[in-house]
C-alpha positions in Angstrom: -18.7 -20.6 12.9 -15.8 -18.2 12.1 -15.6 -15.7 15.0 -16.3 -12.1 14.2 -13.5 -9.5 14.6 -13.0 -7.7 17.8 -15.4 -4.8 17.7 -14.9 -3.2 21.1 -11.8 -1.1 20.2 -12.7 2.3 18.9 -10.4 5.3 18.0 -11.5 8.7 17.1 -9.7 10.1 14.0 -10.6 13.4 12.4 -14.2 13.3 13.6 -14.6 9.6 12.5 -14.5 6.5 14.6 -12.2 3.8 13.3 -13.1 0.5 14.8 -12.2 -3.2 14.4 -8.6 -4.2 15.2 -6.9 -0.8 14.4 -5.4 -0.4 17.9 -3.8 -3.8 17.8 -2.5 -3.1 14.2 -1.1 0.3 15.2 0.7 -1.0 18.2 2.1 -4.0 16.4 3.2 -2.1 13.3 4.9 0.6 15.4 6.7 -1.8 17.7 8.1 -4.4 15.3 9.6 -4.7 11.9 7.1 -5.0 9.1 7.9 -8.6 8.1 7.5 -9.7 11.7 4.2 -7.8 11.9 3.0 -9.5 8.8 4.1 -12.9 10.0 2.2 -12.4 13.3 -0.9 -11.0 11.7 -1.1 -13.7 9.1 -0.8 -16.4 11.7 -3.6 -14.8 13.7 -5.6 -14.4 10.5 -5.7 -18.0 9.5 -9.1 -19.4 10.3 -9.0 -22.6 12.4 -12.3 -24.0 11.7 -13.2 -27.4 13.0 -13.5 -29.9 10.2 -11.7 -27.7 7.7 -9.6 -29.8 5.4 -7.5 -26.8 4.3 -7.1 -24.6 7.4 -3.7 -26.2 8.3 -2.5 -25.9 4.7 -3.5 -22.2 4.7 -1.3 -21.5 7.8 1.6 -23.4 6.3 1.3 -21.2 3.1 1.2 -18.0 5.1 4.3 -19.0 7.1 6.1 -20.0 3.9 5.2 -16.7 2.3 6.7 -14.7 5.1 9.7 -17.0 5.6 10.7 -16.3 1.9 10.4 -12.5 2.1 11.3 -10.7 -1.1 14.8 -9.3 -1.2 14.8 -5.9 -3.1 17.4 -5.3 -5.7 20.5 -3.2 -4.9 20.6 -0.1 -7.1 23.9 1.2 -8.5 25.6 4.0 -6.6 29.0 5.3 -5.5 30.7 4.6 -2.2 30.6 8.2 -0.7 28.6 8.5 2.5 27.5 11.9 4.0 25.3 12.7 7.0 22.7 15.4 7.0 24.1 16.5 10.3 27.2 17.6 8.6 25.1 20.1 6.6 23.4 21.5 9.7 20.2 19.4 10.0 19.0 19.7 13.6 16.4 16.9 13.8 14.8 18.6 16.7 11.2 18.9 15.3 11.5 22.7 15.5 13.9 23.8 12.8 13.1 23.5 9.1 15.7 21.0 8.0 14.6 20.8 4.3 17.6 22.8 3.0 20.2 20.9 5.1 18.9 17.5 3.8 18.9 18.8 0.2 22.4 20.2 0.6 23.7 16.8 1.7 22.1 15.2 -1.3 23.5 17.8 -3.7 27.0 17.4 -2.2 27.3 13.8 -3.4 29.8 13.4 -6.3 28.7 12.5 -9.8 29.2 8.9 -9.0 26.5 9.2 -6.3 26.6 7.6 -2.8 24.6 7.5 0.4 23.0 10.2 2.5 22.3 9.2 6.1 19.6 10.7 8.3 20.1 9.8 12.0 17.3 9.4 14.5 15.3 12.6 15.1 12.4 14.6 13.8 13.1 16.7 10.7 10.6 19.3 9.6 10.1 19.4 5.8 8.8 22.3 3.7 6.6 20.3 1.3 6.6 23.2 -1.1 10.3 22.6 -1.5 10.3 18.8 -1.2 13.3 16.6 -0.7 14.6 15.7 -4.2 16.8 12.6 -4.3 19.2 12.4 -7.2 20.3 9.5 -9.4 22.8 6.9 -8.1 22.0 7.4 -4.4 20.6 5.9 -1.3 18.7 8.0 1.3 19.3 5.9 4.4 17.2 6.8 7.3 17.5 5.5 10.9 14.3 3.7 11.9 13.7 6.5 14.4 14.2 9.3 11.8 11.0 11.1 11.0 10.6 13.5 8.1 7.5 15.5 9.3 5.6 17.7 6.8 5.0 21.3 7.9 1.4 22.5 7.8 0.3 24.0 4.5 -2.9 25.2 2.8 -2.0 24.1 -0.7 -3.5 21.2 -2.6 -0.3 19.8 -4.2 2.9 19.3 -2.2 5.3 16.4 -1.4 7.7 15.3 1.4 9.8 13.5 -1.3 9.7 14.2 -5.0 11.5 11.9 -7.5 11.5 12.9 -11.1 13.6 11.7 -14.0 16.0 9.9 -11.8 17.5 6.4 -11.9 19.1 4.0 -9.5 17.7 5.4 -6.3 17.0 3.7 -3.0 14.9 5.2 -0.2 15.3 3.0 2.9 14.2 3.1 6.5 12.6 5.8 8.7 9.2 7.4 8.8 7.3 10.0 6.7 4.5 11.8 8.5 2.1 14.1 6.6 0.1 17.0 7.9 -3.4 15.9 7.3 -4.3 16.6 11.0 -3.2 20.3 10.8 -3.7 21.0 7.0 -5.6 24.2 6.3 -8.1 22.8 3.8 -9.3 25.1 1.0 -11.7 22.4 -0.1 -11.8 19.0 1.3 -12.6 17.5 -2.1 -9.6 18.8 -3.9 -6.8 18.9 -1.3 -5.7 15.4 -2.2 -2.3 15.7 -3.9 -0.1 16.2 -0.9 2.0 13.0 -1.1 4.5 11.3 1.1 6.5 10.1 -1.9 5.8 11.0 -5.5 7.8 9.1 -8.2 7.4 10.4 -11.8 9.1 11.9 -14.8 10.1 8.6 -16.3 12.1 7.6 -13.3 13.5 4.1 -13.3 15.2 1.6 -11.1 13.9 3.0 -7.9 13.4 1.1 -4.6 11.4 2.2 -1.6 11.8 -0.1 1.4 11.5 -0.5 5.2 9.6 2.7 5.5 6.5 3.9 7.5 4.4 6.6 5.8 1.3 8.0 7.4 -1.2 10.9 7.7 -0.6 12.4 4.2 -3.3 14.7 2.9 -3.2 12.7 -0.3 -1.4 9.4 -0.9 1.3 7.8 1.1 3.1 6.8 -2.2 2.2 7.7 -5.8 4.0 6.2 -8.8 3.4 7.6 -12.3 4.7 9.8 -15.0 6.0 7.0 -17.2 8.2 5.5 -14.5 9.4 1.9 -14.7 11.2 -0.8 -12.7 9.9 0.5 -9.4 10.1 -1.7 -6.2 8.2 -1.1 -3.0 9.0 -3.5 -0.3 8.4 -3.9 3.4 6.5 -0.6 4.0 3.5 0.4 6.0 1.4 3.1 4.4 -1.5 4.0 6.8 -3.9 6.7 7.8 -3.6 8.6 4.6 -6.5 10.5 3.1 -6.7 9.4 -0.5 -4.7 6.2 -1.0 -2.1 4.1 0.6 -0.6 3.7 -2.8 -1.5 5.1 -6.2 -0.1 3.5 -9.4 -0.9 5.5 -12.5 1.1 5.9 -15.7 3.9 3.4 -15.3 5.1 -0.1 -15.9 7.0 -3.0 -14.3 6.0 -2.2 -10.7 6.6 -4.7 -7.9 5.0 -4.4 -4.4 6.0 -6.9 -1.7 5.5 -7.5 2.0 3.7 -4.2 2.7 0.6 -2.9 4.3 -1.8 -0.3 2.9 -4.4 0.5 5.5 -6.9 2.9 7.1 -7.2 5.2 4.1 -10.1 7.7 4.8 -10.9 11.2 3.9 -11.2 11.8 0.2 -12.2 9.5 -2.7 -11.2 6.9 -3.8 -10.1 6.0 -0.2 -8.5 2.6 -1.3 -5.5 0.7 0.0 -4.1 0.5 -3.5 -5.6 2.3 -6.5 -4.2 1.2 -9.9 -5.7 3.9 -12.1 -3.8 5.3 -15.2 -4.3 9.0 -15.9 -6.7 9.7 -18.8 -5.1 8.7 -22.1 -2.3 6.6 -20.4 -1.8 3.0 -19.4 0.0 1.0 -16.7 1.1 -2.6 -17.0 3.0 -5.4 -15.4 2.1 -4.8 -11.8 3.0 -7.5 -9.3 1.6 -7.3 -5.7 2.6 -10.1 -3.3 2.3 -10.9 0.4 0.7 -7.5 1.2 -2.1 -6.7 3.6 -4.8 -4.3 2.3 -7.0 -3.7 5.3 -9.5 -1.3 6.9 -9.7 1.1 4.1 -12.8 3.3 3.8 -13.7 1.9 0.4 -11.8 -0.8 -1.5 -8.8 -2.8 -0.5 -7.6 -2.5 -4.2 -9.1 -0.8 -7.2 -7.9 -1.8 -10.7 -9.2 0.8 -13.2 -9.3 1.6 -17.0 -6.3 0.8 -19.2 -4.5 -1.2 -16.5 -3.2 -4.6 -17.7 -1.1 -7.5 -16.5 -1.8 -7.1 -12.8 -1.1 -10.0 -10.5 -2.3 -10.3 -6.8 -0.4 -13.2 -5.2 -0.6 -14.3 -1.6 -2.1 -11.1 -0.2 -4.6 -10.6 2.6 -7.5 -8.3 1.8 -9.7 -7.8 4.8 -11.9 -5.5 6.8 -12.3 -3.0 4.1 -15.6 -1.0 4.4 -16.7 -1.7 0.9 -15.3 -4.2 -1.7 -12.2 -6.2 -1.1 -11.1 -5.8 -4.8 -12.7 -4.3 -7.9 -11.8 -4.2 -11.6 -13.2 -2.0 -14.4 -12.1 -1.6 -18.0 -8.8 -3.5 -17.4 -7.2 -6.7 -18.8 -5.1 -9.7 -17.9 -5.8 -9.8 -14.2 -4.6 -12.7 -12.0 -5.6 -13.4 -8.4 -4.0 -16.5 -6.8 -3.3 -17.6 -3.2 -5.0 -14.6 -1.7 -7.1 -14.5 1.5 -10.2 -12.3 1.0 -12.4 -11.9 4.1 -14.5 -9.7 6.3 -14.9 -7.0 3.7 -18.1 -4.8 4.2 -19.4 -5.6 0.7 -18.4 -8.3 -1.9 -15.0 -9.8 -1.7 -14.1 -9.3 -5.4 -16.2 -7.7 -8.2 -15.2 -8.0 -11.9 -16.9 -5.0 -13.4 -17.9 -3.8 -16.9 -15.0 -3.9 -19.4 -12.9 -6.5 -17.6 -11.2 -8.7 -20.1 -9.1 -11.8 -19.1 -9.2 -12.8 -15.4 -7.8 -15.9 -13.7 -9.1 -16.2 -10.1 -8.0 -19.4 -8.5 -6.4 -20.9 -5.3 -7.9 -18.1 -3.2 -9.6 -18.4 0.2 -12.8 -16.3 0.8 -15.1 -16.0 3.8 -17.3 -13.6 5.7 -17.5 -11.1 2.9 -20.5 -8.7 2.7 -20.0 -8.4 6.4 -22.3 -5.4 6.3 -25.2 -7.9 6.1 -23.9 -10.0 8.9 -21.6 -13.0 8.9 -22.9 -16.0 6.9 -22.2 -19.4 8.5 -21.5 -22.2 6.0 -19.5 -25.5 5.9 -16.1 -25.0 4.3 -16.0 -26.2 0.7 -13.9 -26.1 -2.5 -15.6 -24.9 -5.7 -14.6 -24.6 -9.3 -16.5 -21.9 -11.2 -19.3 -19.7 -10.0 -22.7 -20.2 -8.4 -25.0 -17.9 -6.4 -23.8 -19.5 -3.1 -20.5 -17.5 -3.5 -22.0 -14.2 -4.5 -20.8 -12.6 -1.3 -17.3 -13.5 -2.4 -17.3 -13.1 -6.2 -19.5 -11.2 -8.6 -19.3 -10.5 -12.3 -21.2 -7.4 -13.5 -21.8 -5.7 -16.9 -20.0 -6.8 -20.0 -16.9 -8.8 -19.3 -15.0 -11.4 -21.3 -12.9 -14.4 -20.5 -13.3 -14.2 -16.7 -12.2 -17.7 -15.4 -13.2 -18.6 -11.9 -11.1 -21.7 -11.1 -10.9 -23.8 -7.9 -11.1 -21.7 -4.8 -11.7 -22.4 -1.0 -14.7 -20.9 0.8 -15.6 -20.9 4.5 
């Protein structure tokens, strides 16, 4: 029998109790680089079941995935380097440093360059967000924290990228103000983001970043943006989503964690949901962990197409691991989908064109209690895997290939 997760740890968070392995995850993710954290968590995650013919192969696959971590592209920019300290940023957690950081960005020449942010806590006025410009890197020390000041508005941002190109945001931490936010209505105060990328921005990389406690999303990509890379980030404890992908194309997400989303719907790790009347396409998500979210690990909604989930771990989400609705050309391969409160994956009404193969699933619909079964490999669908995969409504060309079950 596969052991149940450790249930004795409990943390209180905004009036709710977050259980399971959150304390372990929080300590690990804070104390070590994201890729090392992923490597360790994936090693711990591999089920070592006596008699399993594929348990060893699964561990080898996990180690191989982390050993070959994705290397983000280098964006074009000039050689000028300036520090925000030169422009008066205090980094003491008391002074508002928004203007000083923006002044450093604005001081770059037309050829661009790098703005460095040393270790420290920098208060940010999210009504006047940091606006990176084209042809630049915002390089933050791992111990640099951009901390949102408390607001009562429903729409604000720590960083706001619009109509820019060749931008890299690297390192550091973004911390939102969900704990102190003065809520006008809890159902609508959901657009206070850590990073918003929109306005047809292109060739943008966000990497090596920790973003948490935003009143809305940790990261939101939309507005016709394209060629966006997110790599090696942790987006956790946000209210609405760890990551929202809306009106955009050619998006790559690698080696990252999207976890503990809770507070206002949809409450998913990743939500791929184009705005009404728009589309998003060519989304690649690889070697990520989508865990402990209030609802789904990932939601793929209307008018999304060409979405690939490859070698991810989708686990401990309170509802479904993954859900599709009204979307097309969806591929899931090499993923581990386990210990989700409801079904592992549900292909809902309007889903057209799915390839689901080479995945490992077990202990889904955990809300009904763990189900013990002998490990097996199955091609196609039968009722014996209905905790792991369901097809509902009107769907077309949903191919369930060979998958592993425990």
